[in-house]
C-alpha positions, 0 to 999 in steps of 0.5 A: 884156725883164724880168729876174727877181731870183734867189730861192729859194722864196717866194710872189713874185718881183721883175722889173726892166724896162729903162732908162726902164721905169715900173713905176708906170705898169704897176701903174695899167694892170694895176689897170684890168684887175683885176691887181695888182702891187707897185711897187718904188719903194715899197720905196726910201727915195727912191722913185727906182727905178721899173723894179722890181715884185713879182709875188706869187701867194700869194693868187691862185687857181691857175685865175687865174694863167695869165690874169693872167700873160698880161695882165701880158705884154701890158701890158709888151710894149705899154709897151716 
């Protein structure tokens, strides 16, 4: 299960997977399916936190949002 970081407004939000989850691997798998996420580890000085990723939707056409979220959910489920 993923946990969402609380935020107010904005065009993105952060999700964190359970211990052992690798968002870098998720990013690679999603890219192959045409879905992009930001790896959380890129925002840490030592690149140590691999469970986090940012899901942004500012530049995604509304017509593609639902399909993209479904693809993300499928990949996350298969990794867990």
